[in-house]
N, C-alpha and C positions, 0 to 999 in steps of 0.2 A: 537565413533560411534554416529551418530545423529538419532533421531527418530522424526517423525511427527505424532502427535495425533490429530484426528478430535474431536472438542468439540461440543457436541450436546446441543445447547442452542438456545433460541429464542431471536434474536436481535431486537432492536428498529429500525418502518419505519424511527581523534582520538584525540576523543577529544584528545586534549590533549597534553598529552605526547605521545599519540598514534598518529602516522602519518596516514593520509588517503587521498585518492584521490576520495572518493565517492561523494563529494559535486559537482564535475564536471559532475555528471551524470544528464544531463539536458534533457528536452523534452517539447513538446507542449502538452497542455491539450486537450484531446479529450472528447467530451461530451458523457457521458454514456447514450445513448438514445436507447430505444428499439422500432423500427418502428412497427406500428400497421397496417401491411398489412393484407388483407383478406387471411385467410388460405385456401389452396387448399382442395378440397374434399378428403376424405380418399382414400388410395391407391386402394381400391376395387372400380372399376369403375362401375357406374350405367348407363345403357342405356335403355331408355323407348321406346317401340314400341307401336303399336296400342293396343295390349292387353297382352304384355309380358314384363317382366323385365329380362334383361340379366345381369348376374353377372359374370364379368371376373376377375379372380384372377391371371392371368399370366400363369396358368398351364392348366386350362380347362375352358370351358364355359358351364354354366348350365342355362337352361331355365325353368321358371315356370310361371304359369298364375297369374297375379296380376292386379286388377282393376286400371285404370289409375289414379283415384283420390288418391288411397292408395299409388301408386308408387310415386306420387309427394309429398305426405306427408312424405314418407320415405326419399326422397332426401333432403327435407327441414330440417327434424329433424337431419339427419346426418350432414348437414352443420352447423347447430346451435351448435350441440354437439362439432364439431371440433373447432369452433370459441371459445367456452367456455373453452375447454381444452387448447387451445393455450394461451389464456389470463391468465389462471391460471398458466401455466408454465412460462410465462414471468414475472408475479408477483413474483413467487418463486425465479427467478434468481436475482431480484432486492434486495432481502433480504440479510443481512450481517450476516455471521457467522464467527467463528474463528477456527483456528487450533493452536495447541501448538507445538512449536519446542523445542525438548529436545536434548541437546548435552551432553552426559555423558562422553565424552572424555575430553572436555575442561571445562565442569562444568557450564552450564548456561541453562536457559529456558526462553521462552517468547511466547506470543500469537501474531498472525498476521491475518489479514483478509483472509478468505479462498480462495478468488478469486485472491489473489496476487500471482505472479509467482517468482520462484527463478532465479536469474541471477548469473551465474558462471563467474569467472574471473574478478569480480568487485573490487578486492583488499581487501575485508573484509573476516572475517571468515565465515560469512553467510550474504546473501543479498537477500531481497525480494522487489518486485516493483509492484505498481499498474499497471495493463495492460492498463488502460485508461488514467490516469493522470501520465504521464511518469516520471515526476520529483518528484513523491511521493514515498518514499521508506523507508525501515527500515533495519538496519544492526547492526552487533555486531563486536567489535574488543576487543582485550585484549593485555596487555603488555607481553613481552617475559618472560617465567618462569626462564630463566637463568640470566636475567639482572635486574629483579625487585624483591624487597623485601617488598612489601606493607603488612602492618598488619591490617590496617583499612582505610576506605575512608577519615578519618580525617587526614591522612598523607598529603593530598592535602591542608590542611588548612581549614578554615571555608567555608561554601557554597559560600559566596561572592568571596573569593579568587579563588575557583575552577571555578566559573563562568567566571572570567577574563581570566583564562587559556584556558577555552573552547572557548571563543570568539576569543582569540588571535590565537588559532589553526585554527579555521574556516577562519579567515582573511588571514592567511598564505596560506591556500589551495586555496583561491580565488584570489591570486595575479595574475595579468594579464599584459601581455606585449602590449596589444592593446592600441592605443592612445585614449584618451577621455573617458576611463572607470573610473567610480567612484563608490565606495561602501559606503553605510551608514549602520551602525550597532547599535544595542541597546540590552542590556541585559534586558529582560522582567521580569525574576524572577529567584531566586536561593533559593531552599528549601532543607530540609533534612527530612527524615522519617525513621522510623523503621518498616520494613515490617513484615508480618506474620511469616517469617522464623527467626525473631529475629535479622536480620542484618540491619546495617545502610546504607542508600542509599542517594546520592545527586541527585537532579534534577535541570537542568539548561535549561531555555528557552531563545532563542535568535531570534531576527528578523534581517534579512539582506536584503537590497535592492541593486540592481545593476543598474546603469545608464550608458548609452553610447550614442554616436551619430553615425549616419550612414554615415557621410561625414567628417571623421576626418582630411582629407587633405585639406579641404576648408580653404581659407585665412581669410575670414571675419567671425567674431563670429556669426553673424545672419545666416550664412550658415551652422553652426554646432549646430543644436538644440539637446538638451539633452533629451533622452527618457528613460522611465523606462523599463529595460529589464525583470527583474523578482523581485518578492517580496515574500520571503519565511520565514517560521517559522522552526526553528531547535530546537529539544528537545533532550537533552542528559540525560541519567540515568547512574550514576557511582556507582560501587560497588566493593568490594575487597573480594577475597577468593583465597586460594591456593597461597598466596603471590603474586597475580597478580591483576592488575587493569583492570576491565571490563567496557566497555561502550556500551550501546545500544543507537543508534543514529537514530532519526526519522526526516525525511525531508519532508516538504509538502508546497505547495503554501499557502500563507496567507489566501486567500479567501476560499480555500478548508478546511483549518483548522477550520475556523468559521463554516462551514457546517457539518464537521465530527468530531468535538471535542470530543463528547461522545465516539465514537468508537475508535478514536486515543488514548484517555485517557486509554482505556482498554489495549491497547498495551503497553503503558508506564508503567502502574501500574503492569503489569504482569511480568516484568523482575525480575529474581532471579539468584543469583550466588550460586553454590553448591560445596560442598567438593568433590574432585576427589580422588578416592581410589588410594593409592600408589601402 
């Protein structure tokens, strides 16, 4: 059974041996822009006559005498208040908070941005995606309990060897039958750390670029220009518990990673594997 816990905090303004098809979950980036339209007046309509202010609430109409100057001041103050409230609400929506996903059945937890949405049927045990940057996502996979006997993440070898396996798995997933497609890859870092739960984790960061041409059937080379399709950062965190290998996998466009590194780092650092009760 999985549980989602909302974290109340103030934010700042497979692999592997595990097979996966998540890396094909692509999409175009949409700008997260909140339009600043003028807010409509409050639902209570104000109508000024020569010497009366009519307040219509949809159920009844009440009339009472109000000086014209005071009536105009009331309308103006109501408008300003609604604008102020709208702007504050928009500002609150742009803040970033986190939720904690807890899977007590399979034995792992991690945090993810609270505005990300869950996508079912994506091929992973759990999968969350940014609703605006469609190819930014986080997922978790684990090896089969019946076919794996991992004791520690060091069974994969040192972090450098684990990094090579991670990259090989990514490139296998990205194999394409399209003509003119070329992939460039680079292992950016491989590290190990002991988390606050006393367990050892490996972290691997990989950059992969995809190039292709839009006219692969052209005869002349100059008619087949190569263009960059996408440029992504992949981060994998590997841990072992319950004789299983767990992997949290984070995918994000390289330019988005530069902008959101501090927030994405919280996701990566939050991953924990837990003992499952027999």
